[in-house]
C-alpha positions in Angstrom: -152.7 203.5 12.5 -154.1 201.5 15.4 -152.3 198.3 14.1 -149.1 200.3 13.8 -149.3 201.5 17.5 -150.1 198.2 18.7 -147.3 196.8 16.9 -144.7 199.1 18.2 -146.3 198.3 21.9 -145.5 194.9 21.4 -142.2 195.5 19.9 -141.1 197.5 23.0 -142.7 194.9 25.3 -140.8 192.2 23.9 -137.5 194.2 23.6 -137.9 194.9 27.5 -138.8 191.2 28.0 -135.4 190.3 25.8 -133.3 192.7 28.0 -134.6 191.0 31.2 -133.7 187.7 29.8 -130.3 188.5 28.8 -129.7 190.1 32.4 -130.8 186.9 33.9 -128.8 184.9 31.5 -125.8 186.7 32.5 -126.3 186.2 36.2 -126.7 182.7 35.8 -123.5 182.5 33.7 -121.9 184.3 36.6 -123.2 181.6 39.2 -122.2 178.9 36.6 -118.5 180.3 36.6 -118.4 180.6 40.6 -119.6 176.8 41.1 -117.2 175.9 38.3 -114.5 177.6 40.2 -115.5 176.2 43.5 -115.4 172.7 41.9 -111.9 172.8 40.7 -110.9 174.0 44.0 -112.7 170.9 45.8 -111.1 168.4 43.0 -107.6 170.0 43.6 -107.6 169.6 47.5 -105.6 166.5 48.6 -107.3 163.3 49.1 -108.1 162.3 52.8 -104.9 161.2 54.3 -104.2 157.5 55.1 -104.7 158.2 58.8 -108.5 159.2 58.0 -109.1 156.5 55.4 -110.2 153.8 58.1 -112.1 156.4 59.9 -114.0 157.1 56.6 -114.6 153.4 56.2 -116.1 153.1 59.4 -118.4 155.9 59.1 -119.5 154.7 55.8 -120.4 151.4 57.3 -122.6 153.3 59.9 -120.2 153.5 63.1 -121.0 156.2 65.5 -118.5 158.8 66.3 -117.5 157.6 69.6 -116.6 154.0 68.1 -114.8 155.6 65.1 -112.5 157.8 67.6 -111.8 154.6 69.8 -110.9 152.6 66.8 -108.9 154.8 64.9 -107.2 156.9 67.7 -108.5 160.2 66.9 -110.5 162.6 68.7 -114.5 162.3 68.8 -114.5 166.0 66.9 -112.3 164.4 64.2 -114.5 161.3 64.1 -117.7 163.5 64.1 -116.1 165.7 61.3 -115.2 162.3 59.2 -118.8 161.0 59.5 -120.4 164.3 58.3 -118.0 164.5 55.3 -118.6 160.7 54.7 -122.6 161.3 54.7 -122.3 164.4 52.4 -119.9 162.7 50.0 -121.1 159.1 49.7 -118.9 158.2 46.8 -115.6 156.6 46.8 -113.4 156.1 50.4 
């Protein structure tokens, strides 16, 4: 009866492990769906307007916010935002 009891314990242990993995899998699927939805929202956002295109180009060339603001006729706060976004999303202009 020792082997049967040991096998039953192992089955219970494995069943608990499977339940835990299933819960973790479901949590990951939920997170993936949330990230997918966020990505779709970002992709659906309108592109940077022509007004900021030059500012983005200057930011990608390493200009500081004051120089961008002066050259593009935007506020320093806008230039700082453009620089921050350009640093976070280096692809394209």
